[in-house]
C-alpha positions as CSV (number, residue, x, y, z in Angstrom):
1,M,0.0,-7.8,-5.9
2,K,-1.0,-6.0,-9.1
3,K,1.0,-2.9,-8.0
4,C,4.2,-5.1,-7.7
5,I,3.7,-6.6,-11.1
6,V,3.2,-3.1,-12.7
7,L,6.3,-1.8,-10.9
8,L,8.3,-4.7,-12.1
9,V,7.3,-4.1,-15.7
10,V,8.1,-0.4,-15.4
11,A,11.6,-1.3,-14.0
12,V,12.3,-3.7,-16.8
13,F,11.4,-1.2,-19.5
14,S,13.4,1.5,-17.8
15,F,16.5,-0.6,-17.4
16,T,16.3,-1.8,-21.0
17,G,16.1,1.7,-22.2
18,C,19.0,2.9,-20.1
19,S,21.3,0.1,-21.0
20,T,21.0,0.9,-24.8
21,M,20.9,4.7,-24.5
22,N,23.6,5.2,-27.2
23,S,21.3,4.0,-30.0
24,S,18.1,5.4,-31.3
25,T,16.3,2.1,-30.3
26,G,17.5,2.7,-26.7
27,T,16.0,6.1,-26.6
28,G,12.7,4.7,-27.9
29,L,12.7,2.0,-25.3
30,A,13.5,4.6,-22.6
31,A,10.5,6.6,-23.7
32,A,8.3,3.5,-23.8
33,G,9.4,2.7,-20.3
34,L,8.6,6.2,-19.1
35,L,5.2,6.0,-20.8
36,A,4.5,2.7,-19.2
37,G,5.4,4.1,-15.8
38,V,3.1,7.1,-16.2
39,V,0.3,4.7,-17.3
40,A,0.9,2.4,-14.4
41,L,0.8,5.3,-11.9
42,A,-2.4,6.6,-13.4
43,V,-4.0,3.1,-13.1
44,V,-2.9,2.8,-9.5
45,A,-4.1,6.3,-8.6
46,A,-7.5,5.7,-10.3
47,N,-8.1,2.6,-8.2
48,S,-7.1,4.3,-4.9
49,D,-9.9,5.6,-2.7
50,G,-8.2,6.1,0.6
51,Y,-7.9,2.4,1.4
52,S,-6.8,-0.5,-0.6
53,K,-9.5,-2.6,-2.2
54,P,-10.4,-5.3,-1.7
55,Y,-10.1,-4.3,1.9
56,Y,-11.6,-6.9,4.2
57,F,-13.0,-6.3,7.6
58,D,-10.7,-8.9,9.1
59,D,-7.7,-6.8,8.0
60,Y,-9.3,-3.7,9.6
61,V,-9.8,-5.5,12.9
62,R,-6.2,-6.7,12.9
63,E,-5.0,-3.1,12.5
64,N,-7.5,-1.3,14.8
65,G,-8.8,-3.8,17.3
66,A,-12.3,-5.2,18.0
67,P,-15.4,-3.1,17.5
68,A,-17.4,-1.7,20.4
69,A,-20.8,-2.5,18.9
70,H,-22.3,-3.8,15.7
71,Y,-25.7,-3.5,14.0
72,T,-27.3,-5.1,10.9
73,A,-28.8,-2.7,8.4
74,S,-32.0,-3.4,6.4
75,N,-30.0,-4.1,3.2
76,G,-28.0,-6.8,5.0
77,D,-24.8,-4.8,5.5
78,T,-23.3,-4.9,9.0
79,I,-22.3,-1.6,10.6
80,Y,-19.5,-1.7,13.2
81,S,-18.6,1.0,15.7
82,F,-15.1,1.5,16.9
83,V,-14.5,3.8,19.9
84,K,-11.2,4.8,21.3
85,P,-10.2,7.6,23.8
86,C,-8.5,10.7,22.6
87,S,-4.8,10.7,23.6
88,Y,-4.4,14.5,24.1
89,S,-7.8,15.7,25.2
90,R,-10.9,14.4,27.0
91,G,-13.4,12.6,24.9
92,F,-13.3,9.9,22.4
93,E,-13.0,9.2,18.7
94,Q,-15.7,7.0,16.9
95,T,-15.3,5.3,13.6
96,I,-18.2,3.7,11.7
97,V,-17.3,0.9,9.3
98,T,-19.9,-0.5,6.9
99,V,-19.3,-4.1,5.8
100,N,-21.1,-6.0,3.0
101,A,-22.1,-9.7,3.0
102,N,-18.8,-10.6,1.5
103,N,-16.9,-9.2,4.5
104,R,-15.6,-6.3,2.3
105,I,-15.6,-2.7,3.7
106,E,-18.0,-0.5,1.8
107,N,-17.5,2.7,3.8
108,I,-15.5,4.2,6.7
109,S,-16.6,7.4,8.4
110,N,-15.6,9.3,11.5
111,P,-18.7,11.0,13.1
112,Q,-16.7,11.9,16.3
113,T,-13.0,12.8,16.1
114,C,-10.5,14.1,18.6
115,S,-10.2,17.9,18.2
């Protein structure tokens, strides 16, 4: 949702600058719009770590199916194992997903991949 709002603000600044490009104020607004766009992209890139946060386990299950097994760690996190067969070779791919008490994903790793 935040990304949509940032993109809307960038678009408004850009269109305002482009519509009044013949005046010196229009050039300043265009530069401000460009600067706002660069800042917005920097903020979005800084918050990106491979998957969107907050990324909830329920969303992961909707996209990838049910886990094959689950375990509870000593710190209270739940560790889920997803296993699926390789499509182009014998074997399987395993994905380990660590979920905290708030149902948010803490870590995703692939100890076994299809080669």
